[in-house]
C-alpha positions in Angstrom: 91.6 66.5 25.9 91.1 70.1 24.8 87.6 71.5 25.0 86.3 74.4 22.8 84.0 77.2 23.7 80.4 76.0 23.6 81.1 72.3 24.2 78.6 70.5 26.3 80.2 68.6 29.2 79.3 66.6 32.3 81.2 67.1 35.6 83.0 64.0 36.9 84.7 65.3 40.0 83.5 62.9 42.8 83.9 65.0 46.0 81.8 67.9 44.7 78.2 69.0 44.7 78.5 69.4 40.9 79.2 65.8 40.2 76.9 64.6 37.4 75.8 68.1 36.5 75.9 69.3 32.9 77.1 72.6 31.5 78.8 74.5 28.7 82.5 75.3 28.4 83.0 79.1 28.1 86.2 81.0 27.0 88.3 82.2 29.8 88.7 85.6 28.1 85.0 86.2 28.1 84.7 85.4 31.8 87.6 87.6 32.9 89.5 84.9 34.8 92.4 82.8 33.5 92.1 79.1 34.1 95.5 77.5 33.3 94.7 73.8 34.0 91.1 73.5 33.0 88.1 75.4 31.7 85.3 77.5 33.0 81.9 75.8 32.8 78.5 77.5 33.0 76.5 74.9 34.9 72.9 74.4 33.6 70.4 76.1 35.8 72.8 78.6 37.5 72.0 81.6 35.2 75.3 81.8 33.5 77.6 81.7 36.6 80.9 80.1 35.6 82.9 77.8 37.7 86.5 76.5 37.1 87.0 72.7 36.6 90.2 70.7 35.7 90.2 69.1 32.3 90.2 65.6 34.0 87.0 66.5 35.8 85.1 67.0 32.5 83.5 64.6 30.1 82.5 65.7 26.6 78.8 65.1 25.8 78.2 64.2 22.2 74.9 64.1 20.4 73.5 60.7 19.5 71.3 60.0 16.5 68.4 57.8 17.5 66.3 56.1 14.9 62.7 55.9 15.8 60.8 52.7 15.2 57.9 53.5 13.0 55.9 50.5 14.2 54.0 50.8 17.4 52.1 48.4 19.6 48.8 50.1 18.5 49.6 49.5 14.9 50.6 45.9 15.6 47.2 45.4 17.3 45.3 46.6 14.3 47.1 44.1 12.0 46.0 41.2 14.2 
């Protein structure tokens, strides 16, 4: 899977301290290092430090639309 600059990802590599962490894919040209088999990821909370990860170690995070239920327990109690 090809990732683009700015994609939100989760790290899946199991023998790593970064397993489960989230971050943003950054362009290799902007970071100054070529990464032939993966992407550079700026891990959340590390102040923009980029780390290389293989494509297989990354999972794309997609936004999910959540519909909020307009009825609440308090409203239901008033109806009773």
